[in-house]
C-alpha positions as a Markdown table, in Angstrom:
| # | Residue | x | y | z |
|---|---|---|---|---|
| 1 | Met | 20.8 | 5.1 | 19.6 |
| 2 | Arg | 19.2 | 1.6 | 19.5 |
| 3 | Ile | 15.9 | 1.8 | 17.5 |
| 4 | Ala | 13.3 | -0.9 | 16.8 |
| 5 | Leu | 11.2 | -0.6 | 13.7 |
| 6 | Ile | 8.0 | -2.7 | 13.9 |
| 7 | Ile | 5.3 | -3.7 | 11.5 |
| 8 | Pro | 2.4 | -5.0 | 13.7 |
| 9 | Ser | 0.3 | -8.0 | 12.8 |
| 10 | Arg | -2.7 | -7.5 | 10.6 |
| 11 | Ala | -4.3 | -10.8 | 11.7 |
| 12 | Tyr | -7.9 | -10.5 | 12.6 |
| 13 | His | -10.0 | -13.1 | 14.5 |
| 14 | Gly | -8.2 | -16.1 | 13.0 |
| 15 | Thr | -7.5 | -14.7 | 9.6 |
| 16 | Pro | -3.7 | -14.4 | 9.1 |
| 17 | Gly | -2.2 | -11.0 | 8.5 |
| 18 | Tyr | -1.2 | -10.3 | 4.9 |
| 19 | Ala | 2.5 | -9.5 | 4.1 |
| 20 | Asp | 2.9 | -6.1 | 2.5 |
| 21 | Phe | 6.4 | -5.1 | 1.7 |
| 22 | Pro | 7.5 | -2.4 | 4.3 |
| 23 | Asp | 9.0 | 0.1 | 1.9 |
| 24 | Glu | 8.0 | 3.1 | 4.1 |
| 25 | Leu | 9.7 | 1.7 | 7.2 |
| 26 | Leu | 12.8 | 0.5 | 5.4 |
| 27 | Ser | 13.1 | 4.0 | 4.0 |
| 28 | Val | 13.1 | 5.4 | 7.5 |
| 29 | Ala | 15.7 | 2.7 | 8.4 |
| 30 | Gly | 18.0 | 3.8 | 5.6 |
| 31 | Val | 18.1 | 7.3 | 7.0 |
| 32 | Leu | 18.6 | 6.1 | 10.6 |
| 33 | Glu | 21.5 | 3.8 | 9.6 |
| 34 | Lys | 23.2 | 6.6 | 7.7 |
| 35 | Ser | 23.1 | 8.7 | 10.8 |
| 36 | Gly | 24.8 | 5.9 | 12.8 |
| 37 | His | 21.8 | 4.5 | 14.7 |
| 38 | His | 21.6 | 0.8 | 15.4 |
| 39 | Ile | 18.4 | -0.8 | 14.0 |
| 40 | Thr | 16.4 | -4.0 | 14.5 |
| 41 | Phe | 13.4 | -4.7 | 12.3 |
| 42 | Ala | 10.4 | -6.9 | 13.0 |
| 43 | Asp | 7.4 | -7.7 | 10.7 |
| 44 | Tyr | 4.8 | -9.7 | 12.6 |
| 45 | Asn | 3.0 | -10.7 | 9.3 |
| 46 | Val | 5.9 | -12.7 | 7.9 |
| 47 | Asn | 7.6 | -14.0 | 11.1 |
| 48 | Leu | 4.8 | -15.7 | 13.0 |
| 49 | Ser | 7.2 | -16.9 | 15.8 |
| 50 | Pro | 6.9 | -14.9 | 19.1 |
| 51 | Asp | 10.0 | -12.8 | 18.5 |
| 52 | His | 8.7 | -10.0 | 20.7 |
| 53 | Asp | 11.4 | -11.0 | 23.2 |
| 54 | Lys | 13.9 | -10.3 | 20.4 |
| 55 | Val | 12.8 | -6.7 | 20.2 |
| 56 | Ala | 12.9 | -6.4 | 24.0 |
| 57 | Ala | 16.3 | -8.1 | 24.2 |
| 58 | Phe | 17.6 | -5.5 | 21.7 |
| 59 | Asn | 16.7 | -2.9 | 24.5 |
| 60 | Pro | 15.7 | -0.1 | 22.2 |
| 61 | Gly | 15.6 | 3.5 | 23.4 |
| 62 | Leu | 13.0 | 4.2 | 20.7 |
| 63 | Ala | 10.4 | 1.8 | 19.2 |
| 64 | Val | 8.7 | 3.0 | 16.0 |
| 65 | Phe | 5.4 | 1.3 | 14.9 |
| 66 | Tyr | 4.0 | 1.6 | 11.4 |
| 67 | Ala | 0.2 | 1.9 | 11.9 |
| 68 | Gly | -2.4 | 1.8 | 9.2 |
| 69 | Thr | -6.1 | 1.9 | 9.9 |
| 70 | Gly | -7.4 | -1.6 | 10.6 |
| 71 | Pro | -6.5 | -4.8 | 12.6 |
| 72 | Glu | -2.9 | -3.7 | 13.1 |
| 73 | Ile | -4.1 | -1.0 | 15.5 |
| 74 | Ala | -4.8 | -3.7 | 18.1 |
| 75 | Asp | -1.5 | -5.4 | 17.8 |
| 76 | Ala | 0.4 | -2.1 | 17.8 |
| 77 | Ala | -1.4 | -1.1 | 20.9 |
| 78 | Ala | -0.7 | -4.4 | 22.7 |
| 79 | Arg | 3.0 | -4.4 | 21.7 |
| 80 | Ser | 3.5 | -0.8 | 22.6 |
| 81 | Gln | 2.1 | -1.4 | 26.1 |
| 82 | Ser | 4.2 | -4.6 | 26.5 |
| 83 | Leu | 7.4 | -2.8 | 25.5 |
| 84 | Lys | 6.6 | 0.0 | 28.0 |
| 85 | Lys | 6.4 | -2.6 | 30.8 |
| 86 | Ala | 9.5 | -4.5 | 29.7 |
| 87 | Ile | 11.9 | -1.6 | 29.0 |
| 88 | Ala | 12.3 | 1.3 | 31.4 |
| 89 | Asn | 12.3 | 4.7 | 29.7 |
| 90 | Val | 11.7 | 3.4 | 26.2 |
| 91 | Lys | 9.9 | 5.9 | 23.9 |
| 92 | Ile | 7.1 | 4.8 | 21.6 |
| 93 | Ala | 6.4 | 6.5 | 18.3 |
| 94 | Trp | 3.6 | 5.7 | 15.8 |
| 95 | Ile | 4.0 | 6.6 | 12.1 |
| 96 | Gly | 1.9 | 5.8 | 9.0 |
| 97 | Cys | -1.6 | 6.5 | 7.8 |
| 98 | His | -3.6 | 6.4 | 11.0 |
| 99 | Pro | -1.5 | 8.8 | 13.1 |
| 100 | Thr | -1.3 | 11.1 | 10.0 |
| 101 | Val | -5.1 | 11.3 | 9.8 |
| 102 | Phe | -5.8 | 11.1 | 13.6 |
| 103 | Pro | -2.8 | 12.6 | 15.3 |
| 104 | Ser | -4.5 | 13.8 | 18.5 |
| 105 | Glu | -6.5 | 10.7 | 19.0 |
| 106 | Thr | -3.4 | 8.5 | 18.6 |
| 107 | Leu | -1.2 | 10.7 | 20.8 |
| 108 | Arg | -3.8 | 10.8 | 23.6 |
| 109 | Val | -3.2 | 7.3 | 24.7 |
| 110 | Glu | -0.6 | 6.9 | 27.5 |
| 111 | Tyr | 1.5 | 4.3 | 25.7 |
| 112 | Val | 2.2 | 6.5 | 22.7 |
| 113 | Asp | 4.9 | 9.2 | 23.3 |
| 114 | Phe | 5.2 | 10.5 | 19.7 |
| 115 | Ile | 3.4 | 10.5 | 16.4 |
| 116 | Val | 4.6 | 11.6 | 13.0 |
| 117 | Ile | 2.4 | 13.2 | 10.3 |
| 118 | Gly | 3.3 | 12.2 | 6.7 |
| 119 | Ser | 6.7 | 11.0 | 5.7 |
| 120 | Ala | 8.7 | 9.9 | 8.7 |
| 121 | Glu | 12.3 | 9.8 | 7.5 |
| 122 | Lys | 13.4 | 13.2 | 8.6 |
| 123 | Pro | 11.2 | 13.6 | 11.8 |
| 124 | Val | 12.2 | 10.2 | 13.2 |
| 125 | Asn | 15.9 | 10.7 | 12.5 |
| 126 | Glu | 15.8 | 14.1 | 14.1 |
| 127 | Leu | 13.9 | 12.8 | 17.1 |
| 128 | Ala | 16.3 | 9.9 | 17.7 |
| 129 | Ser | 19.3 | 12.2 | 17.5 |
| 130 | Arg | 17.8 | 14.8 | 19.9 |
| 131 | Ile | 16.7 | 12.2 | 22.4 |
| 132 | Glu | 20.1 | 10.6 | 22.4 |
| 133 | Gln | 21.8 | 14.0 | 22.8 |
| 134 | Gly | 19.3 | 15.2 | 25.4 |
| 135 | Lys | 18.3 | 18.1 | 23.2 |
| 136 | Asp | 14.9 | 19.8 | 22.6 |
| 137 | Phe | 12.8 | 18.2 | 20.0 |
| 138 | Ser | 9.7 | 20.5 | 20.2 |
| 139 | Ala | 10.4 | 22.3 | 16.9 |
| 140 | Ile | 10.7 | 19.1 | 14.7 |
| 141 | Arg | 8.3 | 19.5 | 11.7 |
| 142 | Gly | 5.6 | 16.8 | 11.5 |
| 143 | Leu | 6.2 | 15.6 | 15.1 |
| 144 | Gly | 3.4 | 15.3 | 17.7 |
| 145 | Phe | 4.4 | 14.9 | 21.3 |
| 146 | Lys | 3.4 | 15.5 | 25.0 |
| 147 | Asp | 5.1 | 18.2 | 27.0 |
| 148 | Thr | 6.0 | 17.9 | 30.7 |
| 149 | Ser | 2.4 | 18.8 | 31.6 |
| 150 | Ala | 1.1 | 16.0 | 29.4 |
| 151 | Ala | -0.5 | 18.6 | 27.0 |
| 152 | Met | -0.3 | 17.6 | 23.4 |
| 153 | Ala | 1.6 | 19.6 | 20.7 |
| 154 | Ile | 1.5 | 18.7 | 17.0 |
| 155 | Asn | 3.7 | 20.5 | 14.5 |
| 156 | Pro | 2.7 | 20.8 | 10.9 |
| 157 | Pro | 4.6 | 18.5 | 8.5 |
| 158 | Asp | 7.4 | 19.4 | 6.2 |
| 159 | Thr | 6.0 | 18.4 | 2.8 |
| 160 | Lys | 9.0 | 19.7 | 0.8 |
| 161 | Leu | 11.4 | 16.9 | 1.4 |
| 162 | Asp | 13.6 | 16.2 | -1.6 |
| 163 | Pro | 13.7 | 12.5 | -2.2 |
| 164 | Glu | 17.1 | 12.8 | -3.9 |
| 165 | Val | 18.8 | 13.6 | -0.5 |
| 166 | Leu | 17.6 | 10.3 | 1.0 |
| 167 | Pro | 19.7 | 7.2 | 1.0 |
| 168 | Asp | 18.2 | 4.0 | -0.5 |
| 169 | Pro | 15.9 | 2.0 | 1.8 |
| 170 | Ala | 17.6 | -0.5 | 4.1 |
| 171 | Trp | 16.5 | -3.5 | 2.1 |
| 172 | His | 18.9 | -5.8 | 3.8 |
| 173 | Leu | 16.8 | -5.7 | 7.0 |
| 174 | Ala | 13.9 | -7.5 | 5.4 |
| 175 | Asp | 13.8 | -11.1 | 4.1 |
| 176 | Val | 12.6 | -10.2 | 0.6 |
| 177 | Arg | 11.8 | -13.8 | -0.1 |
| 178 | Arg | 8.9 | -13.6 | 2.4 |
| 179 | Tyr | 7.0 | -11.0 | 0.4 |
| 180 | Pro | 5.0 | -11.5 | -2.9 |
| 181 | Asp | 6.6 | -8.4 | -4.4 |
| 182 | Val | 9.2 | -5.9 | -3.3 |
| 183 | Asn | 7.6 | -2.4 | -3.3 |
| 184 | Leu | 9.6 | 0.5 | -4.6 |
| 185 | Asn | 8.2 | 3.8 | -3.6 |
| 186 | Thr | 8.2 | 6.3 | -6.5 |
| 187 | Ala | 7.5 | 9.4 | -4.4 |
| 188 | Arg | 8.6 | 10.7 | -1.0 |
| 189 | Gly | 7.9 | 13.6 | 1.2 |
| 190 | Gly | 4.1 | 13.9 | 1.0 |
| 191 | Leu | 1.2 | 12.9 | 3.2 |
| 192 | Tyr | -0.1 | 9.4 | 2.9 |
| 193 | Ala | -2.9 | 8.3 | 0.5 |
| 194 | Cys | -4.1 | 5.5 | 2.7 |
| 195 | Thr | -5.9 | 3.4 | 0.2 |
| 196 | Phe | -5.5 | 2.4 | -3.4 |
| 197 | Phe | -6.6 | 5.3 | -5.6 |
| 198 | Ser | -8.9 | 6.6 | -2.9 |
| 199 | Asp | -8.4 | 10.3 | -3.5 |
| 200 | Ala | -6.9 | 11.7 | -6.7 |
| 201 | Ala | -6.1 | 15.0 | -4.8 |
| 202 | Ala | -4.0 | 13.3 | -2.1 |
| 203 | Asp | -0.6 | 14.7 | -1.5 |
| 204 | Thr | 1.7 | 11.9 | -2.7 |
| 205 | Gly | 5.0 | 13.8 | -2.4 |
| 206 | Lys | 7.7 | 14.5 | -4.8 |
| 207 | Pro | 8.6 | 11.8 | -7.4 |
| 208 | Val | 11.9 | 10.1 | -7.2 |
| 209 | Ala | 14.1 | 10.7 | -10.3 |
| 210 | Pro | 13.4 | 8.1 | -13.0 |
| 211 | Ser | 17.1 | 7.4 | -13.4 |
| 212 | Arg | 17.5 | 6.7 | -9.7 |
| 213 | Leu | 14.5 | 4.3 | -9.7 |
| 214 | Ala | 16.2 | 2.4 | -12.5 |
| 215 | Arg | 19.5 | 2.2 | -10.5 |
| 216 | Gln | 17.5 | 1.0 | -7.5 |
| 217 | Met | 15.9 | -1.7 | -9.6 |
| 218 | Gln | 19.4 | -2.7 | -10.8 |
| 219 | Asp | 20.6 | -2.9 | -7.2 |
| 220 | Leu | 17.6 | -5.0 | -6.1 |
| 221 | Ala | 18.2 | -7.5 | -9.0 |
| 222 | Arg | 21.9 | -7.8 | -8.5 |
| 223 | Asn | 22.4 | -7.6 | -4.7 |
| 224 | His | 19.1 | -8.7 | -3.1 |
| 225 | Arg | 17.9 | -11.5 | -5.4 |
| 226 | Val | 14.6 | -9.8 | -6.0 |
| 227 | Lys | 12.4 | -11.4 | -8.7 |
| 228 | Ser | 9.7 | -8.9 | -9.1 |
| 229 | Val | 9.0 | -5.2 | -8.1 |
| 230 | Tyr | 5.9 | -3.3 | -7.7 |
| 231 | Leu | 6.3 | 0.5 | -8.3 |
| 232 | Ser | 4.0 | 2.1 | -5.7 |
| 233 | Gly | 2.8 | 5.7 | -5.5 |
| 234 | Met | 0.7 | 7.6 | -7.9 |
| 235 | Gly | 2.7 | 10.9 | -8.0 |
| 236 | Phe | 5.3 | 9.4 | -10.2 |
| 237 | Ile | 3.1 | 8.6 | -13.2 |
| 238 | Gly | 1.3 | 11.9 | -12.8 |
| 239 | Ile | 4.2 | 13.9 | -14.3 |
| 240 | Pro | 4.4 | 13.8 | -18.1 |
| 241 | Asp | 7.3 | 11.7 | -19.5 |
| 242 | Asn | 8.3 | 10.3 | -16.1 |
| 243 | Leu | 7.3 | 6.8 | -17.0 |
| 244 | Arg | 9.0 | 7.1 | -20.4 |
| 245 | Arg | 12.2 | 8.3 | -18.8 |
| 246 | Phe | 12.1 | 5.4 | -16.3 |
| 247 | Cys | 11.7 | 2.9 | -19.1 |
| 248 | Gln | 14.5 | 4.5 | -21.1 |
| 249 | Ala | 16.8 | 4.3 | -18.1 |
| 250 | Met | 15.9 | 0.6 | -17.5 |
| 251 | Ile | 16.6 | -0.2 | -21.2 |
| 252 | Gly | 19.9 | 1.7 | -21.0 |
| 253 | Leu | 21.1 | -0.1 | -17.9 |
| 254 | Gly | 20.0 | -3.4 | -19.3 |
| 255 | Val | 18.0 | -4.3 | -16.1 |
| 256 | Lys | 16.2 | -7.6 | -16.5 |
| 257 | Leu | 13.7 | -7.5 | -13.7 |
| 258 | Pro | 9.9 | -7.8 | -14.1 |
| 259 | Trp | 7.9 | -4.9 | -12.7 |
| 260 | Arg | 4.3 | -3.8 | -12.1 |
| 261 | Leu | 2.7 | -0.5 | -11.4 |
| 262 | Pro | -0.7 | 1.1 | -10.7 |
| 263 | Val | -2.1 | 3.3 | -13.5 |
| 264 | Ser | -4.9 | 5.8 | -13.2 |
| 265 | Arg | -4.4 | 7.8 | -16.4 |
| 266 | Glu | -4.4 | 7.1 | -20.1 |
| 267 | Leu | -1.2 | 5.7 | -21.6 |
| 268 | Asp | -0.3 | 6.2 | -25.2 |
| 269 | Asp | 1.1 | 3.8 | -27.7 |
| 270 | Glu | 4.7 | 5.0 | -27.4 |
| 271 | Thr | 4.6 | 4.7 | -23.6 |
| 272 | Thr | 3.2 | 1.2 | -23.6 |
| 273 | Arg | 5.8 | 0.2 | -26.2 |
| 274 | Leu | 8.6 | 1.4 | -24.0 |
| 275 | Met | 7.1 | -0.3 | -21.0 |
| 276 | Ala | 7.1 | -3.6 | -22.7 |
| 277 | Arg | 10.8 | -3.2 | -23.8 |
| 278 | Ala | 11.7 | -2.2 | -20.2 |
| 279 | Gly | 10.3 | -5.3 | -18.6 |
| 280 | Cys | 6.8 | -4.3 | -17.4 |
| 281 | Ala | 5.0 | -7.5 | -16.8 |
| 282 | Ser | 1.6 | -6.2 | -15.7 |
| 283 | Val | -0.4 | -3.1 | -14.7 |
| 284 | Leu | -3.0 | -2.6 | -12.0 |
| 285 | Leu | -5.5 | -0.5 | -13.9 |
| 286 | Asp | -7.6 | 1.8 | -11.8 |
| 287 | Val | -11.2 | 1.4 | -12.9 |
| 288 | Gly | -13.3 | 1.9 | -9.7 |
| 289 | Ser | -16.6 | 1.5 | -11.6 |
| 290 | Gly | -17.8 | 1.0 | -15.1 |
| 291 | Ser | -20.6 | 3.4 | -14.6 |
| 292 | Ser | -20.0 | 6.9 | -16.1 |
| 293 | Arg | -22.4 | 8.4 | -13.5 |
| 294 | Leu | -20.6 | 6.8 | -10.6 |
| 295 | Arg | -17.2 | 7.6 | -12.0 |
| 296 | Asp | -18.1 | 11.2 | -12.0 |
| 297 | Phe | -19.2 | 11.0 | -8.4 |
| 298 | Ile | -15.9 | 9.3 | -7.3 |
| 299 | Gly | -13.7 | 11.4 | -9.5 |
| 300 | Lys | -12.4 | 8.7 | -11.9 |
| 301 | Gly | -12.9 | 10.5 | -15.2 |
| 302 | Asp | -13.7 | 9.1 | -18.7 |
| 303 | Ile | -14.1 | 5.3 | -18.9 |
| 304 | Gly | -13.0 | 5.5 | -22.5 |
| 305 | Ala | -9.4 | 6.3 | -21.4 |
| 306 | Val | -9.4 | 3.1 | -19.3 |
| 307 | Glu | -10.5 | 1.0 | -22.3 |
| 308 | Arg | -8.0 | 2.6 | -24.7 |
| 309 | Thr | -5.2 | 2.0 | -22.2 |
| 310 | Phe | -6.4 | -1.6 | -21.6 |
| 311 | His | -6.2 | -2.5 | -25.3 |
| 312 | Arg | -2.8 | -0.8 | -25.7 |
| 313 | Leu | -1.4 | -2.9 | -22.8 |
| 314 | Val | -2.9 | -6.1 | -24.2 |
| 315 | Arg | -1.3 | -5.5 | -27.6 |
| 316 | Arg | 2.1 | -5.1 | -25.9 |
| 317 | Arg | 1.6 | -8.4 | -24.0 |
| 318 | Ile | 1.5 | -6.5 | -20.7 |
| 319 | Ile | -1.1 | -8.1 | -18.4 |
| 320 | Pro | -3.8 | -5.6 | -17.3 |
| 321 | Thr | -5.5 | -6.4 | -14.0 |
| 322 | Leu | -8.7 | -4.3 | -13.4 |
| 323 | Tyr | -9.0 | -2.8 | -9.9 |
| 324 | Ile | -12.8 | -2.5 | -9.3 |
| 325 | Asn | -14.8 | -1.7 | -6.2 |
| 326 | Tyr | -18.4 | -2.5 | -5.6 |
| 327 | Asp | -20.9 | -1.2 | -3.0 |
| 328 | Tyr | -20.0 | 2.5 | -3.4 |
| 329 | Pro | -22.3 | 5.0 | -1.6 |
| 330 | Gly | -25.2 | 5.7 | -3.9 |
| 331 | Glu | -24.3 | 2.9 | -6.4 |
| 332 | Thr | -27.5 | 1.7 | -8.2 |
| 333 | Glu | -28.1 | -1.6 | -9.9 |
| 334 | Pro | -27.7 | 0.0 | -13.3 |
| 335 | Asp | -24.3 | 1.3 | -12.1 |
| 336 | Phe | -23.3 | -2.2 | -11.0 |
| 337 | Gln | -24.5 | -3.7 | -14.3 |
| 338 | Ala | -22.4 | -1.2 | -16.2 |
| 339 | Thr | -19.3 | -2.5 | -14.3 |
| 340 | Leu | -20.2 | -6.1 | -15.2 |
| 341 | Glu | -20.8 | -5.1 | -18.8 |
| 342 | Leu | -17.3 | -3.4 | -18.9 |
| 343 | Ile | -15.7 | -6.6 | -17.6 |
| 344 | Arg | -17.6 | -8.6 | -20.3 |
| 345 | Arg | -16.7 | -6.1 | -23.0 |
| 346 | Leu | -13.0 | -6.5 | -22.1 |
| 347 | Asp | -13.3 | -10.3 | -22.4 |
| 348 | Tyr | -13.2 | -11.1 | -18.7 |
| 349 | Pro | -9.6 | -10.0 | -18.0 |
| 350 | Pro | -7.8 | -10.5 | -14.6 |
| 351 | Cys | -9.8 | -8.5 | -12.2 |
| 352 | Leu | -9.8 | -7.6 | -8.5 |
| 353 | Leu | -13.4 | -7.0 | -7.5 |
| 354 | Leu | -13.3 | -5.7 | -3.9 |
| 355 | Lys | -15.9 | -4.2 | -1.6 |
| 356 | Phe | -15.6 | -0.5 | -1.1 |
| 357 | Ile | -14.1 | 0.6 | 2.3 |
| 358 | Pro | -14.2 | 4.3 | 3.2 |
| 359 | Tyr | -10.7 | 4.7 | 4.5 |
| 360 | Pro | -10.0 | 7.7 | 6.7 |
| 361 | Gly | -8.2 | 10.6 | 5.0 |
| 362 | Thr | -10.2 | 10.3 | 1.8 |
| 363 | Asp | -13.1 | 12.3 | 0.3 |
| 364 | Leu | -15.4 | 9.3 | 0.4 |
| 365 | Tyr | -14.7 | 8.7 | 4.1 |
| 366 | Glu | -15.8 | 12.3 | 4.8 |
| 367 | Tyr | -18.9 | 11.8 | 2.7 |
| 368 | Cys | -19.8 | 8.6 | 4.6 |
| 369 | Arg | -19.2 | 10.3 | 7.9 |
| 370 | Arg | -21.4 | 13.3 | 7.0 |
| 371 | Glu | -24.2 | 11.0 | 5.8 |
| 372 | Ser | -23.9 | 8.8 | 8.9 |
| 373 | Leu | -23.1 | 5.7 | 6.8 |
| 374 | Ile | -20.3 | 4.5 | 9.1 |
| 375 | Gln | -19.8 | 4.1 | 12.8 |
| 376 | Ile | -16.8 | 6.1 | 14.0 |
| 377 | Pro | -14.9 | 4.3 | 16.8 |
| 378 | Asp | -14.6 | 6.3 | 20.0 |
| 379 | Thr | -11.2 | 4.8 | 21.1 |
| 380 | Leu | -7.9 | 4.2 | 19.3 |
| 381 | Glu | -8.2 | 0.4 | 19.8 |
| 382 | Gly | -11.7 | 0.5 | 18.3 |
| 383 | Trp | -10.3 | 1.3 | 14.9 |
| 384 | Ala | -9.0 | -2.3 | 14.8 |
| 385 | Asp | -12.6 | -3.4 | 14.0 |
| 386 | Phe | -13.3 | -0.5 | 11.5 |
| 387 | Thr | -12.6 | -2.5 | 8.3 |
| 388 | Ala | -14.5 | -5.5 | 9.4 |
| 389 | Asp | -17.5 | -3.3 | 10.4 |
| 390 | Cys | -17.5 | -1.7 | 7.0 |
| 391 | Met | -17.3 | -5.1 | 5.3 |
| 392 | Arg | -20.6 | -5.9 | 7.0 |
| 393 | Arg | -22.3 | -2.7 | 6.0 |
| 394 | Ser | -24.2 | -2.0 | 2.7 |
| 395 | Phe | -23.4 | 1.4 | 1.3 |
| 396 | Ser | -25.1 | 1.0 | -2.1 |
| 397 | Gln | -28.6 | 0.5 | -3.5 |
| 398 | Val | -27.6 | -2.8 | -5.1 |
| 399 | Ser | -29.6 | -5.7 | -3.9 |
| 400 | Arg | -27.8 | -8.3 | -1.7 |
| 401 | Glu | -29.1 | -11.0 | -3.9 |
| 402 | Leu | -27.4 | -9.5 | -7.0 |
| 403 | Leu | -24.2 | -8.9 | -5.2 |
| 404 | Asn | -24.1 | -12.4 | -3.7 |
| 405 | Thr | -24.8 | -14.1 | -7.1 |
| 406 | Thr | -22.2 | -12.0 | -8.9 |
| 407 | Leu | -19.5 | -12.6 | -6.2 |
| 408 | Ala | -20.2 | -16.3 | -6.1 |
| 409 | Asp | -19.7 | -16.5 | -9.8 |
| 410 | Tyr | -16.6 | -14.4 | -9.6 |
| 411 | Arg | -15.0 | -16.6 | -6.9 |
| 412 | Lys | -15.9 | -19.8 | -8.8 |
| 413 | Ser | -14.6 | -18.7 | -12.2 |
| 414 | Tyr | -11.8 | -16.4 | -11.3 |
| 415 | Ala | -8.9 | -18.7 | -12.1 |
| 416 | Ala | -10.5 | -20.3 | -15.2 |
| 417 | Arg | -11.3 | -16.9 | -16.7 |
| 418 | Arg | -7.8 | -15.6 | -16.1 |
| 419 | Val | -6.3 | -18.7 | -17.8 |
| 420 | Arg | -8.7 | -18.3 | -20.7 |
| 421 | Phe | -7.9 | -14.6 | -21.1 |
| 422 | Met | -4.2 | -15.4 | -21.2 |
| 423 | Leu | -4.6 | -18.2 | -23.8 |
| 424 | Arg | -6.6 | -15.8 | -26.0 |
| 425 | His | -4.5 | -12.7 | -25.6 |
| 426 | Asn | -1.1 | -13.6 | -24.4 |
| 427 | Pro | -0.4 | -17.4 | -25.1 |
| 428 | Arg | 3.4 | -16.7 | -24.8 |
| 429 | Tyr | 2.8 | -16.4 | -21.1 |
| 430 | Phe | 2.5 | -20.2 | -20.9 |
| 431 | Val | 5.8 | -20.7 | -22.6 |
| 432 | Ser | 7.4 | -19.9 | -19.2 |
| 433 | Val | 6.3 | -23.4 | -18.1 |
| 434 | Ile | 9.2 | -24.7 | -20.2 |
| 435 | Ser | 11.6 | -21.7 | -20.4 |
| 436 | Arg | 11.3 | -20.3 | -16.9 |
| 437 | Pro | 9.5 | -22.8 | -14.7 |
| 438 | Arg | 10.4 | -21.0 | -11.4 |
| 439 | Glu | 8.9 | -17.8 | -12.8 |
| 440 | Phe | 5.8 | -19.7 | -13.9 |
| 441 | Tyr | 5.2 | -21.3 | -10.5 |
| 442 | Arg | 5.8 | -18.0 | -8.8 |
| 443 | Arg | 3.0 | -16.5 | -10.9 |
| 444 | Met | 0.8 | -19.5 | -10.1 |
| 445 | Lys | 1.5 | -18.9 | -6.4 |
| 446 | Glu | 0.5 | -15.3 | -7.0 |
| 447 | Leu | -2.8 | -16.5 | -8.6 |
| 448 | Val | -3.5 | -18.7 | -5.6 |
| 449 | Ser | -2.7 | -15.8 | -3.3 |
| 450 | Tyr | -5.3 | -13.6 | -5.1 |
| 451 | Trp | -7.9 | -16.4 | -4.9 |
| 452 | Leu | -7.3 | -16.8 | -1.2 |
| 453 | Gly | -7.7 | -13.0 | -0.8 |
| 454 | Ile | -11.1 | -13.3 | -2.5 |
| 455 | Val | -12.1 | -16.1 | -0.2 |
| 456 | Ser | -10.9 | -14.1 | 2.8 |
| 457 | Glu | -13.1 | -11.1 | 1.8 |
| 458 | Lys | -16.1 | -13.5 | 1.6 |
| 459 | Arg | -15.4 | -14.5 | 5.2 |
| 460 | Lys | -15.1 | -10.9 | 6.4 |
| 461 | Ser | -18.3 | -9.8 | 4.7 |
| 462 | Gly | -20.2 | -12.8 | 6.2 |
């Protein structure tokens, strides 16, 4: 069967869409190719030319859109309708965070024929084969569909998928040079956690074996000219010794590929030592807030564990980037000041200071909904404006004057503080100017990208 896999544009009112490596969709593609299906892939955030005709010319029998909550909803809706008009009998399926959290609402529109809840590899593969063979698909786990009377049926997902039976993602379909990092998903088979560290209880699936992840890293370095990898997914590091075993496998294979990962739990000295030997370049350290009171409310745990991990990473010359949100519901000025004091106490390290957004599918979204802190869209297309609407809202008790002053200083001093921190704590970083100029300029490009993201957030928040 001919199948189109599509990442819709995340552009919003003149702001270009950001390029996020499509690891989920490429994993689906790997399964489909193994079953003999013919695939075309389009990401409208890296290819800005109007190649929609390319998808239509491919004449797919099934078009699969990856839809998160946000601006991409509008583009996915428009492209779904356009394909319906251009190709007779084409079937449209939506997968990803949004249809997982809102299956009925997504399936209700006339231009969506199927949705998938959770990981889509197995449901999409079974659906494609059954459509091609003219067989019944009504029993596929995790599939939502409309029957002949247009009534909706939504099957519960299969959350017991073994990632070891899946082929590697079809990396060859994407131009890896167009993405800041290649994402390597460390867990498969669960429901989506739709925002970074949004819900510690989220079902993130079963972790991929550490030895297999190391072999995939080796393949990416040797055969796909990948220069850096981001290990996504929190379930992997949640299992004791998983990270150590991965590092040992990387060392054993001799893989020379810089990698990053998110961390939301304490790392001991031995683990950080192995990480440094295995090529870990940086860590995105889940902080949330520096306030103990607020951390209890959002389920982040002891701030001391964050600080201990931070200092261990610095000693190993692994760059820690703090991931911090502001404007949490109920956040007070003392809470916000505690966060600023934490940043000062850690000597102003690299930091992502981002406004809180209550993404659907998280506990904090449900809290905001119950407390009437957000406006719930009444149509599927309305969700395209949800993120921007939340950016304009104030959820906390922190004064607008304090927030504006702090953020203005953050934007102004971001690059200078990062350079200063690196000079004080990891001066060898700058040796790469001479020894590895391409790597240095890649990192400088990354720094500029972060800065542009900060400026973009300012525009969205008005």
